[in-house]
N, C-alpha and C positions, 0 to 999 in steps of 0.2 A: 725050783732051782736045782741044778745038777749037783748031787751030793758028792760027785767025784772031784769037785773043785777043792783045792786045798791051798793054804797060804804058806809061803816059804820066805825066809829072810833073804834079802839081796845083799851080798857082801863083796863079791869079787868084781874086779873091773869088767870082766866078761858079762857077768850078770847085770851090772849097772848099764852096760851098753845095750843089753837086750831090752831094757826098759824104755829105750829112746822112742820107739813107736808110740808108746802110751803117753809119755810125758810131753812129747811134741804137740799132742792135741791140746793139752792143758796150758802149756807154756811155749807157744810158738816163737817167742822172742829168744829162746835159748839157742846156743850154738852147738851143733852136733859134735864139732871137733874139740870143744872144751868141756863137754858134758861130764865125761868120766872124771876128769881132774877136779871139777867143781864139786861133784857129789862126794868124791873121795875125801876132799878137804873138809867138807861139811860133816862127814862121818867121823873123821879123825878129831876135829876141833870143836864141833858144835853139837855133839850127841845126836846127830841125824841118823835115822834108821829108815830103811825101805823094806816093806813086806809086800810081796806080790803074789798074784795068782797066775800060775803057769798052766797053759793048755795048748794042745796041738803044737808043741815045740816052741812056744813063745810066751812072753809075759803078756797077759791080756788086761790086767788091772793091777793097780798098786796104790799103796798108801805110804807117803813119806811124812815122818813125824820126828819130833825132838822133845827131849826133856827140858822143861823150863821152870823157873821160879820167878814170880813177880809179887810185889806187895799187894796188887789188886786181886790176883787169882790164886796165889799160893803156889804149891808144888803141883805142876800139871804137865800133861802132854799137849803140845801144840801140833795140830794136824796141818802141815804145810800143803800137802798135795794129796789129792784123791782123784783118780781118773780111771776110766774103763774104755777100752776100744769100742768104737761105735757099734760094731757087730755083736758085742757082748753086753750092751746096755739093755736094761729091762730084765736081766736074769738074776738080780739080787746080789751081784758081786760087790757093789758099793756098800750095801747093808752088811754083807759078810765081813768086809774090811773094817767097817765102823765098829761092829761088835768085837772084832779082834783087837782093835786099838783100845777100846774100852776095857777089855779083859787085861791087856798089858798094863793099863793104868791101875786097875784094881790090884793086880799081882805086885806092882811096884809101889803100892801105898800112895798113889797120887790123889789129889783132891778133885781133879776134873780133867776133861778133854775139851780143848777149845779149838776153834777154827774161824777163819774168815771166808766169806764167799761174796762174789760180786752181787750187787743189788739186783741185776737183771737175770741172774742164774736161778730162775724159779724152779727148774727141774731138780737141781741139786738141793735147793732149800727144802723142797718137799721131802727128799730123802733124809736130810738131816733132822727135820722136825719129826718125821716118822720114827727115827731112831733115838729119840729122847733128847735131842738138842733143843735149846730155846734161844730166842733172840735176847741177848744180854748186853750188847754194847754196839756202838757205831765205831768202826775203825776209820781213822782219818790218816791221810798220807800227804806229805809235802815232798814232791820230787825235787831234790836239790842238785841233780846232775845238770851240767851245762852243755 
């Protein structure tokens, strides 16, 4: 992996917009026109953070996460989003971001880092397992939108 890659926090509307190319790969259902407002609200009201890897004038990978507390898991970081541009995959950027989020958790006295992944996303699952995650639960969802 290129040691020149570094992680920087994403905070401003301009930086949030620069992440669109990456997030649209992971979340194609999102609307580019409302992306900045949605993330800004999440940052303001839900303790959502984005830390990204910037290269060649653009964000090429990022992790979106939040602080949470549940009776089941305790005080932890929930990793909502982790994605890398296709041309940067296989370079260790996801592992770099996972190590970063785990370090944030340790620094902030969290009990764990948790995430969900699609059953069919075997590539991501291999990365998570390689980075110390284990299968701990099955996430169930009931879509109530009409």
